[in-house]
N, C-alpha and C positions, 0 to 999 in steps of 0.2 A: 622402419624409418616413418612411414607417415602415421601408422600408428603412435609411435612415441611423440610426434609433433602435435598429433590430435590430442592426445592426453594432456600435453605440457598446454596448450592454448585453453583445451577446457577446464583444466585447473586454473588457469589465470582468471578466464570469464568467470566461473563461481567464485574467484575471490573478489574481484571487483563486485560481481553480483551483491554479494553478503555484505559488502563496504557499503554500499547503496542504499540495499533496504536494510539495514540496521540505521543508517542516518534516517531514512523514512520514517522507521519505527520511531525513533527518538522524539522525530518532529511532530509524529502524530500522538506520540504519548504527551508531550508537553502542551501541544494546543488541546488535546483532551481535557490534562489538568487544568487548563485556565477557561474552559468553558464549563467546567465543572464548579469552577469556583463561581463563574459569574451566575450558573443556574443555581447554585446554593442561596447566593445572595437574593435572585429573584423570588425563589421559593420563600425565603424568609422573610421578605416584603409583602408577599401575597399572604402569608400566612398571620404576619400581623396584622393587616388590614381586616381578613377575615374574622380574626379573633375579635377585633374591637368589634367589627359589625355583630357579631354574634353576641358580645356581652351587651351591646346597644339594645338589638332585638330582645335578649331577656329581660333587660332591666324595664324595656318598654312593655313587655307581656306581663311581668310583674306589677308594673304599676297600672295597667288596665284592668288586671283582675284583683280586685279588692279582696278575693279571698278563692280559695278552692276547695272549700270544704263545704259549699251547697251542693244540694241534688239536684240533678238534671230532670226537668220534666219528662214524662213519657208522652209519646206521640198520640193524640186523640184522633179518632175516625170523623173529623170535621167534614161536613157537608159540601162546603166548596173546595175541598183538596183536589177534586178529580181536574183531570186536562180541561175539561169543558163545563165543569160544574159552576153554578151559580151560587149567589148568597141565600141564605133562607131569611127571606123578608120578613116574617113573620117572629123569627129568633131575633134578629136585627131591631122591630120594635119594641120587642119585651125587654132587648139589652138596653135601647134608650129608657125605658121607663126605668130599670133597674140604676141606671146612671143618673136620672132625673131625681130619684127617690133617695138613693143612698150615696153616691159618690159625689153628688155636686156639691155638697155640703163642705167637703174639702178640696176638691181636683177642679180644675177648671178643662176648658176644652175651646180655647181662644182662637182655633184654626178651622171650627165648624159653625156654619151658620146655620139659621133655620131655615133658609131655602133650599139647603141639601138634603132635606128631609122630604120635600116635593117629590113627589112620581117614586121614592122608594119605600117610605116606611108610613107618610102621612099624606093625604090628599092636600092640595092648597089651603082650602078653608081650615081644614084640622093644623096645618103649621103654624097659619096665621093665628089661630086660636093659642097654639102653644106660646107663642112669640108674645103674645099679647099681655100674657101671664105673668111676664117679667118686666119690671120697671127697669128701663134705661138711663144712664146719665147721658145728658146731651146738652148742647151750647156751644158757644154763649148764644143768647138771644140778643134783643137789640138792645137791651140795658147791660149788656156784658154779662148775665150772670147765667149760670150752670142751672140745668132742671133737669127732672126727671121725666119721662115720658113711657108709655106702653111701646114693647117692644115692636119690631118689624121682623120682615121676612129677611131683609138684607142685614141685620143685626148678630152678630155672634154670641156664642152662649156665655152667659157672664161668668166672670171670676167670682169663687167666693170672698175672696180677700183684696184689699186695695191694693198691696205690694207684698212682695216678697219678704219683707220683715215682719210684716202683721201674719203671715200665714207660718212663719218659725214659731213667733211668739205664741200662736194658737196651738202649737204641734210639739211642743218640748224643743224646740229647736230643729226639728224636721222638717223639711220643706216639700210638701206633696207635689208630687210632678204631674205637670200637663199631660192629659191624657188622648189628645188628638192623634199624635203618632207613636204611642207607648208601644203599642204591637210590634212596629218596626225598629223600635230602639231598644228590644229586649230580646237577647239571646231565646229563642226557642217560640217568640210570638205568643200567638194565641194559647199555646201551650202551657207558657210560662204564668200568663194570667189566670188561667184555670187552676193551675196547681197551686199558685201562690194563694187563692182565693179561700182553697178548701186544704190546704198544707198546714193550718196553725195546728199546733201540738204543745204540750209541755215540756220544758227545756230538761236534755239529758243533765245525768249527773255531772258535776263538775262545770257546769255553764251558769254563770251568773249574770244575769239581767238588771241593767238599772230601772230606776222607776220611768214608768211610761213606753219601755220596751215591750214585746212581744217575741216570742221565739216562732220561727218558719225556716224550716229547712231548705225551701226552697230559694229563699232571700239571701244574697252573698253575704255572709258572717254571720245569718241565722238570726241577729237581733234586728226586728224591726219595730219603726216607730208607729207602725199602723196597726190598730187592733182589728180583731176578726168582727168583719160586718156582716159574713153571709151566713144565714142560718137557715133553717127551715121555717117556711112562712115567714119570712121577713117582711115581703108585702105580698099584695094580690094583683096579678096580672090581668088586665082589662079581657084578654080571650079568655079565661078560666082556665089555662093551663096549670097544672099544681104547681107552686112555688116552691119547689125543695132546694136545698143547698145546691146542689149540682146543677139543677136547671137554671138555678139564679146565675152561677157563674159560667154556665155555658152561653147562656143568651148575653151578658153584658162581655165576654170574650169576643162573642161573634158580631157585637156592635162596635168594639173597638178595632176588631178587623176590618170593619167596613169604614170607619173614621180614617183610618190609617190609608185603605186603599180603597178609595172611593171609585176609580175606573177599573176595579178588579172585573166586573163583568163585563163592560166593553172591551177590554184586553181580550178577553177569552173569545168574545164574540167577533173579533177582528180576526181570530186565529181561526176560528170556523170557517169565516169567508177565504181567506187566504189559502188556507187548506182546500176548499173546492176550486178554487181557481187554479190552483197550480196543479191540482189532480187532471181537470180538464187540460190544461197545457201539455202535461206529463203525454196523456192519452193521444194529443194530437202531434205532438213531437214523435211518440213511437211509431202512429201510423204513417206521418212524413218519412222518417226515416226506413221504414220498412218496404213501403210501397212505393213511394215516389224515387227516395233520393238513392236508394240502392239498385234502381234501374239504370239511372243515369252514372252512377260510380262503377257499375259493370259493363256499360257498353262498350264495343271495339269502333273506332273510326279508323276508317280505311279510305286512303287517298288513292284516287285512280286517275294518273294524269290524260288530259286529251291527247289524242294521236292525232298528230300533224297529217 
């Protein structure tokens, strides 16, 4: 009798339990379906935003890159590339000679002054002589007129053209860029400058250049408005260094690296001082931790109450 009652009660509980469980499963399934629809809307919104951002970035990348067909320059073993390496100032001075003799006819350096040469490539007297060799437009004077005077150390390198329109008119519409920060403004830095100056070649089959254009695979698009200006024995260096095309390109690239980063040596000198100070502090910290603080940290303090 007891067994029969037990079976009956168990069957009733099982049925009621199944009913409750089925209802809970239905509710869970409904809530899961509703949450899934919300998730789908969220994912669709995120996908649309991500797709729009990706398309925008792709468009910006394509607008920045004038062409993807240019050859990337190889990395050269520059003497100033080391962690604590400084400029070769003999090369920087020769690079200034290259700029003054070859590049200054078309390119300006309006952010470099003659005083920047003092203590780096020239003495003060030599820099004054370089500045005085240039006539600078100044004024107005007491009569309200502009006049020309010899340059001073405070003057900046003069521009070969009075304005951009005159520069374009003299170069078949191409505008020669200012060279003050050209190394920092071009991907590849001084490697790009060296490769560009030494990379002129005949155009490959199928490439047609307009009048006044030349082919250089390192220039975006290949067609460049600047003719090849670096040849063997283009000029004679004051220190007697053989003026090969590679030497000329290397020296002017070093000079342009210096004009773009005149603080280069000071920054590395500060690095050396900082590393020295940090090394001393590290040694002192280790000594204090090992021989002073470890004793205090491992000591055991015992309290002995006074006996009454």
